[in-house]
C-alpha positions as CSV (number, residue, x, y, z in Angstrom):
1,M,-18.8,-80.2,-46.9
2,K,-21.7,-82.5,-45.8
3,R,-24.2,-80.8,-43.5
4,G,-23.7,-83.4,-40.9
5,T,-19.9,-82.7,-40.9
6,W,-20.6,-78.9,-40.4
7,L,-22.7,-79.7,-37.7
8,A,-20.4,-81.8,-35.9
9,M,-17.6,-79.2,-36.3
10,V,-20.0,-76.5,-34.9
11,R,-20.6,-78.7,-31.9
12,N,-17.2,-79.1,-31.2
13,H,-15.9,-75.7,-29.8
14,S,-12.3,-76.3,-30.1
15,A,-12.6,-77.2,-33.7
16,L,-14.7,-74.0,-34.5
17,V,-12.2,-71.9,-32.8
18,A,-9.5,-73.4,-34.9
19,V,-11.4,-72.8,-38.1
20,V,-11.9,-69.1,-37.0
21,M,-8.4,-68.7,-36.3
22,A,-7.3,-70.2,-39.6
23,A,-9.7,-68.0,-41.5
24,A,-8.4,-65.0,-39.8
25,A,-4.9,-66.0,-40.2
26,S,-5.5,-66.5,-44.2
27,L,-6.8,-62.8,-44.4
28,G,-3.2,-61.8,-43.8
29,G,-4.1,-58.7,-41.9
30,C,-1.6,-56.5,-39.7
31,V,-2.3,-54.9,-36.6
32,T,0.1,-52.4,-35.4
33,I,0.1,-50.5,-32.1
34,A,1.9,-47.4,-31.3
35,A,1.9,-44.7,-28.9
36,P,0.8,-41.4,-30.1
37,D,3.2,-38.5,-30.9
38,K,1.3,-35.8,-29.0
39,P,0.1,-36.0,-25.4
40,I,-3.6,-36.8,-24.9
41,V,-5.5,-33.7,-23.7
42,I,-8.6,-34.0,-21.8
43,N,-10.7,-30.8,-21.1
44,L,-13.0,-31.0,-18.1
45,N,-15.1,-27.9,-17.8
46,I,-16.2,-28.4,-14.2
47,N,-18.3,-25.7,-12.3
48,I,-18.7,-26.4,-8.8
49,K,-21.0,-24.0,-6.9
50,Q,-22.1,-24.3,-3.2
51,E,-24.6,-22.7,-1.5
52,V,-25.0,-22.5,2.2
53,V,-28.4,-21.8,3.5
54,Y,-29.0,-21.4,7.2
55,R,-32.0,-20.4,9.2
56,L,-32.1,-19.5,12.9
57,D,-35.0,-19.4,15.2
58,G,-36.1,-16.0,16.3
59,K,-35.0,-16.4,19.9
60,A,-31.5,-17.9,18.7
61,K,-30.9,-14.8,16.6
62,E,-31.8,-12.5,19.5
63,V,-29.5,-14.2,21.8
64,I,-26.6,-14.1,19.0
65,D,-27.3,-10.4,18.6
66,E,-27.2,-9.8,22.4
67,N,-24.0,-11.6,22.4
68,A,-22.2,-10.7,19.5
69,E,-18.8,-10.7,21.0
70,I,-19.0,-14.4,21.8
71,F,-19.8,-15.2,18.2
């Protein structure tokens, strides 16, 4: 193949695609898609830890302690 012919083919996108498809078809490969015979198992080891921190003003703590029946 001459150099000019090859460059013209590369510049023409549809011709390049056709050449690639023809090359792939000439390889004679076979692709098989099948579902697995066993279920897919995904192990998620998640550790959720929540920590609540509260701080009270000294006066607010005294009011809560004095009125414990309300809270």
